[in-house]
DOPAKE-559971 format. One line per 10 residues: number of its first residue (from 1); their letters; for each residue x, y, z of N, C-alpha, C. Coordinates in steps of 0.2 Angstrom, whole numbers, plus 2048, in hexadecimal, padded with zeros to 3 digits. Layout:
N
NUM = a = X/Y/Z/X/Y/Z/X/Y/Z | ... $
END
This chain:
283
1 = mklrhalptl = 7D9/853/7C1/7D9/851/7B9/7D6/84A/7B9 | 7D0/848/7B5/7CD/842/7B5/7D2/83E/7B1 | 7D1/837/7B1/7D5/831/7B0/7D6/832/7A8 | 7D1/833/7A5/7D0/833/79C/7D5/838/79A | 7D5/83E/79E/7DA/844/79B/7E1/843/79E | 7E1/83F/7A3/7E8/83E/7A6/7EC/83A/7A2 | 7E9/834/79F/7ED/82F/79C/7F2/830/797 | 7F1/835/792/7F6/837/78D/7FC/83A/791 | 7FB/83E/795/800/841/799/805/83C/79D | 801/837/7A1/804/832/7A4/809/82E/7A0 $
11 = alfiaalplp = 806/82C/799/809/829/795/810/82B/793 | 80F/833/792/816/836/791/81B/836/797 | 818/837/79D/81D/836/7A2/820/82F/7A2 | 81C/82A/7A1/81F/823/7A2/824/822/79C | 823/824/796/826/822/791/82D/827/791 | 82D/82C/795/833/830/795/839/82E/79B | 837/82A/79E/83B/828/7A3/83C/820/7A4 | 843/81E/7A5/844/817/7A6/841/814/7AC | 840/80D/7AC/83E/80A/7B2/845/809/7B7 | 843/80A/7BD/849/80B/7C2/84C/804/7C3 $
21 = afaqapalie = 852/804/7C5/855/7FE/7C8/858/800/7D0 | 856/7FB/7D4/857/7FD/7DB/85E/7F7/7DE | 860/7F9/7E3/866/7F6/7E7/862/7F1/7EA | 85D/7F2/7EF/85A/7EE/7F3/854/7EB/7F2 | 850/7EF/7EE/848/7EE/7EC/847/7E7/7E8 | 84D/7E5/7E3/84A/7E0/7DF/847/7D9/7E2 | 84A/7D8/7EA/849/7D2/7EC/842/7D2/7EF | 83F/7D8/7F1/838/7D9/7F2/834/7D8/7ED | 836/7DB/7E7/832/7DB/7E1/832/7D4/7DF | 837/7D0/7DF/836/7CA/7DC/832/7C6/7E1 $
31 = alkdgsgkrv = 832/7C7/7E7/82E/7C3/7ED/827/7C4/7EB | 825/7CB/7EA/81E/7CD/7E9/81C/7C9/7E2 | 820/7C8/7DE/81D/7C5/7D7/81D/7BE/7D7 | 81F/7BB/7DD/81F/7B3/7DE/819/7B2/7E2 | 813/7B1/7DF/80D/7AF/7E1/80C/7A9/7E5 | 811/7A4/7E4/812/79E/7E8/818/79E/7ED | 81A/7A4/7EE/820/7A4/7F3/81E/7A3/7F9 | 823/7A0/7FD/822/79E/804/821/7A4/808 | 826/7A9/807/826/7AF/80B/81F/7B3/80B | 81E/7B4/812/817/7B9/813/81A/7C0/812 $
41 = lvtahraahd = 817/7C4/80E/819/7CC/80F/815/7D0/814 | 817/7D3/817/814/7D7/81C/814/7DF/81B | 80D/7E1/81C/80D/7E8/81A/80B/7EC/821 | 80D/7F1/821/80C/7F7/827/808/7FB/825 | 801/7FA/828/7FB/7FF/826/7FB/805/828 | 7FC/80A/823/7FD/810/825/804/812/828 | 809/80E/826/80F/80D/829/80F/80A/830 | 815/80A/833/815/807/83A/813/80D/83F | 80C/80E/841/80A/813/844/808/811/84B | 80C/80C/84E/80A/80A/854/80E/80F/85A $
51 = vhpensmaai = 813/812/857/817/816/85B/817/81E/858 | 816/81E/852/816/825/84F/80F/826/84B | 80E/82B/84A/808/82D/845/806/829/83F | 801/827/83E/7FF/825/837/801/829/831 | 804/826/82C/805/829/825/80B/82E/827 | 80F/82E/82C/814/832/82D/81B/830/82B | 820/834/82A/827/832/828/82A/82E/82D | 828/830/834/82B/82B/839/829/824/839 | 821/822/837/820/81D/837/821/819/831 | 823/81C/82B/826/819/826/82D/817/827 $
61 = eraialgvdi = 831/81A/82B/838/818/82C/839/813/831 | 833/813/837/832/80E/83B/830/807/838 | 82C/807/832/82A/802/82F/830/7FF/82B | 834/803/828/83A/801/825/83E/7FD/82A | 83F/800/830/844/7FE/834/841/7F6/837 | 83B/7F5/837/838/7EF/83A/839/7E9/835 | 83A/7EC/82F/83B/7E6/829/834/7E5/825 | 830/7E9/825/829/7E7/822/82C/7E7/81A | 827/7E4/816/828/7E3/80F/824/7E9/80B | 81F/7EB/80E/81C/7F1/80B/818/7F5/811 $
71 = ieidtrltkd = 818/7FC/80E/815/800/813/80F/803/80E | 809/803/812/803/806/80E/801/80C/811 | 801/811/80C/800/818/80D/7FA/81B/80A | 7F7/820/80D/7F1/822/80A/7F3/829/806 | 7F0/82B/800/7F2/830/7FD/7ED/835/7FA | 7ED/83B/7FC/7E7/840/7FA/7EB/846/7F6 | 7E8/84B/7F3/7EB/851/7F1/7E8/857/7F4 | 7EC/85B/7F4/7EB/861/7F9/7E7/866/7F4 | 7E4/86C/7F6/7E1/870/7F1/7E6/872/7EC | 7EC/873/7ED/7F0/875/7E7/7F4/870/7E3 $
81 = gvpvlmhdds = 7F1/869/7E5/7F3/863/7E0/7F9/85F/7E3 | 7FB/860/7E9/801/85D/7EB/7FF/856/7EF | 801/850/7ED/800/84B/7F0/803/84A/7F7 | 7FE/849/7FD/800/848/804/7FE/841/806 | 801/840/80C/7FE/839/80F/7F9/83B/814 | 7F3/838/813/7ED/83A/818/7E7/835/815 | 7E6/832/81B/7E1/82D/81A/7D9/82F/819 | 7D8/834/81E/7D1/837/81E/7D1/83C/819 | 7CB/83F/817/7C9/844/813/7CB/84A/816 | 7CC/84B/81C/7CE/851/820/7D3/84F/826 $
91 = vdrttdgkgk = 7D6/855/828/7DC/855/82C/7DA/854/833 | 7D4/854/835/7D1/855/83B/7D3/850/841 | 7D3/849/83E/7D5/844/843/7DC/843/844 | 7E0/844/83F/7E7/843/83F/7EC/848/840 | 7EA/84F/840/7EE/855/842/7EB/859/846 | 7EE/85E/848/7EB/864/84C/7E8/869/849 | 7E6/868/842/7E3/86C/83E/7DC/86A/83C | 7D9/86E/838/7D1/86C/836/7D1/86E/82E | 7CD/86A/82B/7CB/86B/824/7CC/866/820 | 7C8/866/81A/7C9/860/816/7D1/861/812 $
101 = vkeltfaeir = 7D4/85C/80F/7DA/85B/80C/7D9/860/806 | 7D4/85E/802/7D4/862/7FC/7D3/869/7FC | 7D1/86B/802/7D0/873/802/7D5/877/806 | 7DA/873/808/7E0/875/80B/7E6/876/806 | 7EB/87B/806/7F0/87B/801/7F5/877/805 | 7FA/874/802/7FF/871/805/804/874/80A | 804/87C/809/807/880/80E/803/880/815 | 7FD/880/813/7F9/880/81A/7F8/879/81D | 7F9/873/81A/7F9/86D/81D/800/86C/820 | 805/86F/81C/80C/86E/81F/80D/871/826 $
111 = qlhlkgadgt = 809/876/827/80A/879/82E/807/874/834 | 803/870/832/800/86B/837/804/866/83A | 803/865/841/806/85F/844/802/859/844 | 805/853/842/801/84D/842/801/84B/849 | 7FB/847/84B/7FA/844/852/7FC/83D/853 | 7FF/83C/858/801/835/85A/7FC/830/85C | 7FC/82B/85E/7F7/826/85F/7F4/828/865 | 7F6/82C/86A/7F2/82F/86F/7EE/835/86D | 7EF/837/868/7EB/83D/865/7EF/843/867 | 7F4/843/869/7F9/849/86B/7FD/84C/865 $
121 = pndqrvptls = 7FC/852/863/801/854/85D/808/853/85E | 80C/852/85A/814/851/85B/817/855/855 | 81D/854/855/821/857/84F/821/856/849 | 81D/850/847/81C/84D/841/818/852/83C | 819/852/836/816/857/831/813/851/82D | 80D/854/829/80A/850/823/80F/84F/81D | 811/849/81C/816/848/816/814/848/811 | 817/84B/80A/815/84A/805/816/843/801 | 813/841/7FC/813/83A/7F9/81C/839/7F7 | 81E/83F/7F4/825/83F/7F2/82A/83D/7F7 $
131 = ealraakgkv = 829/840/7FC/82D/83E/803/82C/838/805 | 826/834/805/825/82E/807/829/829/803 | 828/82A/7FC/82B/826/7F6/833/826/7F7 | 836/82C/7F7/83D/82C/7F8/840/828/7FF | 83C/828/804/83D/825/80A/83E/81E/809 | 839/81B/805/837/814/804/83C/811/7FE | 83E/816/7FA/842/814/7F4/847/80F/7F5 | 848/809/7F2/84D/804/7F2/84C/7FF/7FA | 848/801/7FD/847/7FD/803/841/7FA/805 | 83B/7FC/802/834/7F9/804/82F/7FB/7FE $
141 = lvdldlktgd = 82B/7F6/7FE/826/7F8/7F9/821/7FC/7FC | 81D/800/7F7/818/804/7FA/811/803/7F7 | 80C/803/7FC/805/801/7F9/801/808/7F9 | 7FF/80B/7F4/7FC/811/7F3/7F5/811/7F3 | 7F2/812/7F8/7EB/812/7FA/7E9/819/7F7 | 7E6/819/7F0/7E4/820/7EE/7DF/823/7EF | 7DD/828/7F2/7D8/82C/7F5/7D6/832/7F1 | 7D8/831/7EB/7D7/836/7E5/7D5/833/7DF | 7D0/836/7DB/7D0/834/7D4/7D5/837/7CF | 7D8/83C/7D2/7DE/840/7CD/7E4/83D/7CE $
151 = lepiisrvie = 7E6/839/7C9/7EA/834/7CA/7F2/837/7C8 | 7F1/83B/7C3/7F7/83F/7C0/7FD/840/7C5 | 7FA/844/7CA/800/846/7CF/803/840/7D2 | 7FF/83B/7D3/802/835/7D7/807/832/7D2 | 805/831/7CC/809/82D/7C7/810/831/7C7 | 80F/836/7C6/815/83B/7C4/81A/83B/7CA | 818/83B/7D0/81C/83B/7D6/820/834/7D6 | 81B/82F/7D5/81F/827/7D4/824/828/7CF | 824/82A/7CA/829/82A/7C4/82E/82E/7C6 | 82C/835/7C8/832/839/7CA/837/836/7D0 $
161 = tdmldqalff = 834/832/7D5/838/82F/7D9/83B/828/7D8 | 83A/826/7D2/83D/820/7CF/839/81A/7D3 | 833/81A/7D4/830/815/7D9/82A/811/7D5 | 82B/811/7CF/825/80E/7CB/826/807/7CC | 82C/804/7CD/82C/7FC/7CF/82A/7FA/7D6 | 82A/7FF/7DA/828/7FD/7E0/822/7FF/7E4 | 81E/803/7E0/818/805/7E3/812/801/7E0 | 80E/7FF/7E4/808/7FB/7E2/801/800/7E2 | 7FE/800/7DC/7F8/803/7DB/7F2/801/7DD | 7EF/802/7E2/7E9/7FE/7E6/7E3/802/7E3 $
171 = ngnyaflekf = 7DE/7FE/7E1/7D8/801/7DE/7D4/7FB/7DC | 7CC/7FC/7DD/7C8/7F7/7DD/7C5/7F8/7D5 | 7C7/7FD/7D1/7C4/7FD/7CA/7C9/7FA/7C5 | 7C7/7F4/7C3/7CC/7F0/7BE/7CE/7F3/7B8 | 7C8/7F7/7B5/7C9/7FA/7AF/7CE/800/7AF | 7CE/803/7B5/7D2/808/7B7/7DA/806/7B7 | 7DA/800/7BB/7E1/7FC/7BB/7E4/7FA/7B4 | 7DF/7F9/7B0/7E1/7F5/7A9/7E5/7FC/7A5 | 7E1/802/7A6/7E4/807/7A2/7EA/809/7A4 | 7EC/809/7AA/7F2/80A/7AC/7F7/804/7AB $
181 = raiapnllvf = 7F5/7FF/7AB/7FA/7F9/7A9/7FC/7FA/7A1 | 7F7/7FD/79E/7F8/7FD/797/7FD/803/795 | 7FD/807/799/803/80D/798/80A/80B/79B | 809/807/7A1/810/805/7A4/80F/7FE/7A6 | 811/7F9/7A2/810/7F1/7A2/813/7EF/7AA | 818/7F3/7AC/81B/7F1/7B2/818/7F4/7B8 | 813/7F9/7B6/80F/7FA/7BD/80D/7F5/7C2 | 80E/7F6/7C7/80C/7F0/7CC/805/7F2/7CF | 7FF/7EE/7CC/7F8/7F0/7CD/7F6/7EB/7D2 | 7F2/7EE/7D7/7F0/7EB/7DD/7E8/7EB/7DD $
191 = prahsteqaa = 7E4/7E6/7DA/7DD/7E7/7DA/7DA/7E5/7E1 | 7D5/7E7/7E2/7D0/7E6/7E8/7CB/7E0/7E5 | 7CB/7DB/7E8/7C5/7D6/7E7/7C0/7D6/7ED | 7BA/7D4/7EB/7B5/7D4/7F0/7B1/7CD/7F0 | 7B5/7C8/7EC/7B2/7C1/7EC/7B7/7BD/7E8 | 7B5/7B6/7E9/7BB/7B1/7E6/7BA/7B3/7DE | 7B3/7B5/7DC/7B2/7B6/7D5/7B6/7BC/7D2 | 7B6/7C1/7D6/7BA/7C7/7D4/7C1/7C6/7D3 | 7C3/7C2/7D9/7CB/7C0/7D9/7CD/7BD/7D3 | 7C8/7B8/7D0/7CB/7B5/7CA/7CA/7B9/7C4 $
201 = tassslkpea = 7C6/7BE/7C4/7C5/7C3/7BF/7CC/7C8/7BF | 7CE/7CA/7C5/7D4/7CE/7C6/7DA/7CB/7C3 | 7DA/7C4/7C5/7E0/7C0/7C4/7E1/7BF/7BB | 7DB/7BE/7B8/7DB/7BC/7B2/7DC/7C2/7AD | 7D8/7C7/7AF/7D8/7CD/7AC/7DF/7D3/7AC | 7E1/7D3/7B3/7E6/7D6/7B5/7ED/7D3/7B5 | 7EC/7CD/7B7/7F2/7CA/7B9/7F8/7CD/7BE | 7F4/7CF/7C4/7F8/7D4/7C9/7FC/7D0/7CD | 800/7D4/7D0/806/7D2/7D5/802/7D0/7DC | 7FD/7D3/7DD/7F8/7D1/7E4/7F1/7D3/7E2 $
211 = ihiddgfntd = 7ED/7CF/7E6/7E6/7D0/7E6/7E3/7D1/7ED | 7E0/7D7/7EE/7DE/7D8/7F6/7D7/7D4/7F6 | 7D7/7D0/7FB/7D0/7CC/7FD/7CE/7CD/804 | 7C8/7CB/805/7C6/7CC/80D/7C6/7C4/810 | 7C5/7C5/816/7C4/7BE/81A/7BE/7BA/818 | 7B9/7BC/815/7B3/7B9/813/7B4/7B4/80E | 7B9/7B5/809/7BB/7B1/804/7C2/7AF/803 | 7C4/7AE/80A/7CC/7AC/80A/7CC/7A5/80A | 7CC/7A2/804/7CA/79B/803/7CF/799/7FE | 7D0/792/7FE/7D4/78E/7F9/7D2/791/7F2 $
221 = athkaalasd = 7CC/791/7F0/7C9/793/7EA/7CC/79A/7E8 | 7CC/79E/7ED/7CF/7A5/7EB/7D6/7A5/7EA | 7D9/7A1/7EE/7E1/7A0/7EC/7E3/79E/7E6 | 7DE/798/7E4/7E0/795/7DE/7DE/79A/7D8 | 7D9/79E/7D9/7D8/7A4/7D4/7DD/7A9/7D3 | 7E0/7AA/7D9/7E7/7AF/7D9/7EC/7AB/7D4 | 7EE/7A5/7D6/7F4/7A2/7D3/7F3/7A0/7CD | 7EE/7A2/7CA/7ED/7A0/7C3/7F1/7A5/7BF | 7F2/7AB/7C2/7F6/7B1/7C0/7FD/7B2/7C4 | 7FF/7AD/7C8/804/7AD/7CE/804/7B4/7D2 $
231 = srvwinalgd = 7FE/7B5/7D3/7FC/7BC/7D8/7FD/7B9/7DF | 800/7BE/7E3/7FE/7BC/7EA/7F8/7BE/7ED | 7F6/7BB/7F3/7EF/7BD/7F6/7F1/7C2/7FC | 7EE/7C7/7FC/7EF/7CC/801/7E9/7CD/806 | 7E9/7CB/80D/7E4/7CC/811/7E6/7D0/818 | 7E0/7D4/81A/7E3/7D8/821/7E2/7D4/826 | 7E6/7D5/82B/7E6/7D4/832/7E3/7D9/836 | 7E1/7DF/832/7DE/7E5/836/7D7/7E2/83A | 7D6/7E5/83F/7D0/7E3/843/7D1/7DD/848 | 7CD/7D9/848/7CD/7D3/84E/7D4/7D0/84D $
241 = pdklvaqgka = 7D7/7CE/847/7DD/7CB/848/7E2/7CE/84B | 7E3/7D5/849/7E7/7DA/84C/7E7/7DA/854 | 7E0/7DA/856/7DF/7DA/85D/7E2/7D5/860 | 7E2/7CE/85E/7E5/7C8/860/7EC/7C8/860 | 7EF/7CC/85A/7F7/7CC/85B/7F9/7D1/860 | 7F5/7D7/862/7F7/7DB/867/7F6/7D8/86D | 7F2/7D3/86E/7F2/7CE/874/7F8/7C9/874 | 7FB/7C9/870/801/7C3/870/7FE/7BD/86D | 7F8/7BE/869/7F6/7B7/867/7F6/7B7/85F | 7FD/7B7/85D/7FE/7B7/856/7FC/7B2/852 $
251 = keaidpllah = 7FE/7AC/855/7FC/7A6/851/7F4/7A5/850 | 7F0/7A7/855/7E9/7A7/854/7E7/7AB/84F | 7EA/7B1/84F/7E8/7B7/84A/7EA/7B5/843 | 7F0/7B4/841/7F3/7B2/83B/7F3/7AD/838 | 7F3/7A6/83B/7F2/7A0/839/7EB/79E/834 | 7E5/7A2/837/7E0/7A1/832/7E1/7A6/82C | 7E3/7AA/82B/7E4/7AF/826/7E9/7AC/821 | 7EE/7A7/822/7F2/7A4/81E/7EF/79D/81C | 7EA/79B/81F/7E8/794/81E/7E6/792/818 | 7E4/797/814/7E2/796/80C/7E6/799/807 $
261 = gasmiqtdhp = 7EC/79B/809/7F1/79D/804/7F3/7A4/803 | 7F0/7A8/808/7F1/7AF/808/7F9/7B0/80A | 7FC/7B5/807/804/7B5/808/805/7BD/809 | 801/7C1/809/802/7C9/80B/7FD/7CA/810 | 800/7CD/815/7FC/7CF/81B/7FD/7D6/81D | 7F8/7DB/81E/7F7/7E1/820/7F6/7E2/826 | 7FA/7E5/82B/7F9/7E5/832/7FB/7EB/836 | 7F8/7EE/83B/7FA/7F3/83F/7FF/7F1/844 | 801/7EB/844/807/7E9/849/80B/7E4/845 | 810/7E8/840/815/7E4/83D/81A/7E0/840 $
271 = aaviaylksi = 81D/7E3/845/821/7E0/848/820/7D9/84B | 81A/7DA/84F/817/7D2/851/816/7CD/84C | 813/7CF/846/811/7CB/842/818/7C9/83E | 81C/7CD/83C/822/7CA/839/826/7C5/83F | 825/7C6/844/829/7C2/84A/826/7BB/84A | 820/7BC/849/81B/7B5/848/81E/7B1/842 | 81D/7B5/83D/81E/7B1/836/825/7AE/835 | 82B/7B2/839/832/7AF/839/831/7A9/83E | 82D/7A9/843/82D/7A3/847/82A/79C/844 | 826/79E/83F/823/798/83B/826/797/834 $
281 = grr = 82B/79A/833/830/799/82C/82D/79C/826 | 828/7A2/828/825/7A5/821/829/7AB/820 | 82E/7AC/823/832/7B4/822/839/7B1/821 $
END
């Protein structure tokens, strides 16, 4: 379903259900919304997949056990419209199966085994979005990297699991995010910026909880633009910084990322990043 057709239905979903209250999550939600906060929030990219398959339930559970603040997961729809966790458009790389996610039914995908970091299939199966959200409920925030334009099934699962206050909706289309904010004022929007100017636009138009930036414009000016709406600045350690982290050089990797005010870091090595942040008083 295209967005313009989905909006009325989504509005009914949201109007019919109360916003949730959590026993453990409020502290994380409060920290997320404090753009000037000292604490650096750590995101496990595709969950903690150093030991377990990416986007797996085991990786989600490990991330929670490590004490991350956010898990990033990728969501696609099966042929029969079930939201599942899968980064690629096909299952070839991460499972022992073949084919496009959108051309396989959920029953077919559920039969597949996920592959570990060494490429060997194990007993982990492809999770549904609902399973992932239930595992995270009350424990950790979730960054939904949406790999589909058909968002009604995604929104419905977030609401059905009472996770509206814990799920960040990541997208680079600001008009798209504004429409959802109009429907659900408490929706946690998470815009992608490609320049300081775009970060300023996102800050003023969306007043988001966080703005995703790149190293090329990780500057004081970008941080100032984000702080205009008390938004946190999210930056990736993926790539070269994470290589340094893996070599035990967390200081060399992380300090430059934090130098201009970024206070959310996405990493493939959450345990090491958390340990370093604790050592410098940022956790």
